[in-house]
C-alpha angles and dihedrals in degrees: 000000000000091000090062091052091051092048091048091050090050092050092049092048091048091048092050092048091049092048090050092049092049094046094048102030093110094052116101125189139184115241114208111207100177104256096033142014133226110218128205098010117164112255095227089052091053093047095046090045091052091049091049092047090051092050091052091048092052091047092053093045091050093045091060092054092044092054090049091052092048091053091050092048091049090052091049092048091052090048093052092046090055091052093055 
């Protein structure tokens, strides 16, 4: 049953993203990136790019912590194996 809920959530998210892109497809913005600027960039492209960039940043931040936890767990496992 949970798979259907996940699929439904994915469909709803895709429909909302599509509706946003259609509603704002004609909007163009200038993106200032410090040393240079990108002119006349589609607003949905900027928003989806920002979301994607944020997802990658969160993935990389979480990956660092995950690797640290794995190292600690491996040390603990080796310690417990020696005690047995």
